[in-house]
N, C-alpha and C positions, 0 to 999 in steps of 0.2 A: 577428223577424230571426234569433234564435237557432234557431227551429224550421226556418226556410228553409235556414240554413247546415247544420243537422244533416241535413236531407233531402238537401242537395246532396252532403255527404260520404258519406252512405249510398249515394246513387246512384253516386258515383264508385267506392266500394268494390265495389258490386255489378257494375259494369262491368269493373273490374279483375279481379275474381274470375271473371268469365265468359270472360276471355281465356285460352286454353289455354297452359300453360307447356310449354316444350320439355323432353323427356326426353333428357338428354345422355349419350351412350355414347362412351367413348374407346376406340379400337383402337390399342393401343401395341404395335408389332410391328416386325420387322426388314425394312422395305420395301426397303432396299439392303443388299448384302452377299452372302455365299456362299449364304444360304438364301432368296434373293429369290423363287425359284419357289414355295417353300412359303408364303411370306408372301402372295403374290398370290392363291394358291388360298384361303388362310384368309380373306382379306378378301372375296373374291367370295362364299364360303360364308356369311360373317357377314351380308352384305347380303341374300342370298337367304333366309336363315333369318328375318331380321326381316320381310322381305316376305311370306314364306309364313305366318308365325304371325299377322300382322296382316291377312291377307286382301288384301294389296296396298295397304293404306291408309298404311302406315308410321306408324300412330298407335296409342297404347294409351289407352283411355278418352278418346278425342278429343284426347289430347296428342301433338303431333308428336315423332317420334324424330329426333334430330340426331346423326349419327356424326362424331366428331372423330378424325382420323388423326394419329398421332405415330410418328416413325421412330426406333427404337432404334439403328439401324446395327449391330446385333448386339454392342453394347458395353454391359456391365453398368452403368457409371456414367451413360451417356446414357439407358439404359432407366429407371434410377432417377429421373433428373431429369425425363424426359418424363412419367412417371406422376405425380410430384408436381405438375408443371405442369397436367396434365389434371384432377386432383382440386382443386388449390388455385386456379389461375387460371381454368380453363375450367368449373369447378363440375360436372364429370362425376359422375353418380350411380353409374355402374358402369364399370369398365374391363375390356377383354378383351385377352389376349395373354400373353406374347410367343411368338416362334418358338423361341428358344434357351433351353435349360435354365439355362445360366449367367446369362443376363440375367434370367430369371424369379426365380432365387434372390436377386438383388440387389433386385428389385422387391417381394418379399413384405413386408419391413418397412414399406414406404411405405404399403401398404394398411392395415396396422395403425395407423400413425401418424395417417392421415387418417380412420380408422374407416369405410372404404368398401370395397365389394365389388370384388375382382379375380377374374374368371373366367379361369383359365389355359387357354389353347388356342393352339398344340398342344404346348407344352414337356412333356417326358416324364419327367424324372428323378424317382425315387421320393421324394427328399428334399423336393420341393415340397409334397406332401401327407404328408410324413413328418416328419423331425426339424426341418425349417425352417418348418413349417406354422404358420399362425395362423388364428383363427376367421373372418377376412374373406376367406379364400381358398377358392374352389370351382374344381374342374377338370372340364371336359367332355372333354378329351383323355384318352387312355389313359395309364397310368403304366408304368414299367419292369416292375413285377411282372406286370401284365396281358400285356405283350409276352412276358415270360419264361415265365410259366406256359403260355401258348398255344404257344410254341415248344418248350417242354419236352415237351408232349404230342405235338407233331409229330415231334420228333427223338429223344427219349429211348428207352431200352430196355436190356435186359441186354447186356453186353459192348460197349456203345457208348462210344467214347473221343472226347472233344471238345476241340479247341483253339479259343480265341476270339481274334478281332481286333476291337478297338474304339478309338474316339477317346478321347484322354486328357483327358477333362473329365467333368462330372457325368453327362451322358447316357450316355456309354460305360461309365464305372465303375459307376454305379448299375445299368445294364443287365446287365452281367456278374455283378455281385453277386446280383441278383435271379434271374438265369438259373441260377446255381450252386445257389441255394437251391431253386429249383423242380425242378431235376433230381434232388434228393435221393431222392425216392421212386420214380424211374423205373429205377434200376439203372445209369444212365449215369454217367460220370466225366469231370470236367474235368482234363486232363493238362497244359495250357499256356495261359497268358494273355499276350496281346500288346497293348500300348497304344502308339498313335502320335499325333503332333500332328494337330489337326483339319484342317489344310491340306495333309496329306501327299498327294503325287501319285506318288512312287516307292516302291513297296512291296517292292522286291527284298530289302532287308536283313531286313525284318519277316518276309517269306515264308520266307527261308532259316532264320531262327530257328525258325519254326513247323515247317518240314519236318524240321529236325534233331531237334526235340523229339518228333516223331510217327513218324519213319521206322521205329523199332524197336518201336513199341507194337503189341501184339496186340489185335485186335478190329475192330469196325466203326468206322472212323475218319472224323470229320467236322470241318471247319473252319467254325465259326459266326461270321458277320460281323455286327457291329452298327455301322451307319454312317448318317450324315446328311449330305446335301450332295454335292458333286462328288468327284472323285478316282477313282471307279470301281475300288475295291479288288478287287471280285469278278472283274471282267473281266481285270484285270491279273494277278492271282494265278492265275486259271484259265489264262492264256496261258503260265504257268510250269510247267504240267502237274503239278498236285498228285496226279493219278491214278497217277503212277509210284511214289508212296509209298502208294497205296491210300487217298488222302484225297479225300473228297467235300466240295464246298462247299455250305454251307447258309446261309440268311439269312431275314430277315423280309420283309414286303411293303414296297412303296415306290411313289413316284409313277410315272406312265406313262412319262415320259422315262427314268427309271432302269430300268424293267422291260424296256426294249429290250436291255439287257445280259444279262438273264436268258435271252434266246433261245439263248444259247450253252450253256445248262444245262437241257435238257428233262428233266423228271422231278424237278427240284429240289423239295424240300419245305421248308415253313416255316409261319409263321403271320402273318396280316396283320390290320391294323386295318380296312381297307376296300378293296374293289374294286367298281366300280359295277355289275357284273353279278351280284354275289352276294346282297345283301339283297333280299328280296321284300316290299315294304310300300308303302303309298300315298305316304309322304313321299319315299322314294327314287325312286319312279316319277315324281313331280313334278320332283324335282331333275334326274334324268337327261334328261327331256324338255325342260325349260326350259334347261338348260345346253347341250344340243346345239343348240337353236333359237337361243340368243343368242351362243354362242361357237364353234359348229360343231365341237364336241368333247365327249366325255363328261366328267362331273365327275371330279375326281381325289381322291387320298388325303386332302388337307387341306381340300378344298372341303366334304366331308361333315362334318368336324370343325367348321369355321367355321359351317356351317348349324346344327349341334347347339347351338352356343353362342348363336346368334341366337334360336333357338326357346326356349331355356332362359330368356333374358332376358325375353322377352315373357310367357312363362308365369309366371315368378316375380313380375313386376310386377303382373300380373293377380291372382294369388293373394294377394299382399301388400296390394294395394289402394293402393300408393304406392311411392315409391323410397326410403323411410326404411330405413336400413341394418338396424336391428334387426328391422323387419317383414320385410325380404327374407331375412335369415338364418333366421328362423322359418319362412318360406314354403318356402325352398329345402332345408332339412334334411329328407331323406327324400323329396323331390319326385321324381315320375316324370313323364317327358314323352316324346313320340314324336319320333324323329330318322330320318335316312336309314338308320341301322343298326338301327332298331327301338327298343324301349324302353330308355331310360337311367334311372338312379336315383342321386341324390346320397346317398351314405352319410352318415348323421348324424355319425358319429365323426370323420371327416376330410374330408368334403365331396368325396371322390373319386367321379367318375361311374362306376358299375358298368355294364358294357356287354358285348355280344357281341364275340368275336374269331373268326377264321376260319382253320382249318388248310387249307392249299392244296397243290396239286401243280402244277408248271409244265407247261403245254401250249403247244406252238409251232404257230402257224398262219401260213403264209407270206403270207397276205393281211392280217395284222394287224401293225402296226409294232412292237408290244411283245409280250412273252411274256404269256400269259394264266394268272393264278392260278385254277385250277379248284378249286371247293370240295370238300374231303374231308369236313370236319365243322365245323359251327357250334358253338363253345363259348359257351354262354349264361351269363347272370349266375350262375345257380345251379350251373353246372358248374365254376366257378373259385373257389377259396378265396383271395381277395386279402388279404394281410397288412395289418393296421393298424400303421403304423410311426411314428405321431406321439406315442406314449406314452413 
């Protein structure tokens, strides 16, 4: 009787062990709010990345991937609660997100508390992989320093005088700080900094302060704008004719809808994270073709980032052989993987993904709804000395 019972239990355990367990991935991001367009792109990219990396099966080692969505509503307290819910109640092995840097900073301690991986995509602030970082944080998105160094290469030079306009929160302030540091070796000088609330739509007062600070300055004068979301500061300030003070507007790349405003500024230079026609590699070829087929439009800025995160998850779990956190950390530190932007590498010291950036010059084609960032120069991983800021 005992032998029969033992065999029955063994059979039950074997059957249970044969059943594939779900790999739960939580996407904790601002589905609603001012950055909704960014969020939608990020989610589409994440799902495409998981699909691409699993060959369409949505399984890793025969274990099905289940993606759980959580809406931060762009609020730090909600983002923190949603991540805790994903780890604690939903038993997510890995989380991805969020869109906002302010929300990301609130979420970082939750990953440490639950001792689970958070892949930050696409929040940008340096402090995420800098002073507020912990060992459970990896970032596939670019950071402020990567933006800054690339834009410094594009805009800096002897006798260049620059004013900045940015949003008054982590993304804007970290961005300006990193940009100032990156300009140090170029001969350019920051002569004025302007910070405004994230929901600003009237830039008249800010523009007047910038104009007053710049009008008597000698040199090649530029206004560098760091902005996320709506408001269109570039178009509105350009309508105020900064050229009467000899000021040229400059900015980084953006989503296609925002690039429509760049058509007013042919020849504008800056640096971008992604534009679908720039990278030449098999992953981007697949992304562009599939996105056009499924959505009747090319992939956008944050679609590429979401896809990079999705591919990273699959490659990390394959390399680790499980979703155990310590095994994942060991597998991911120094890991290289292929993305729509080419090769990315998680730097062991701070888990920031090193990646290419693109110096562009705006070209206007009347048959295209947005301005086209034409490639001037690809800045590859080894072309940029990205500071380690978590020490």
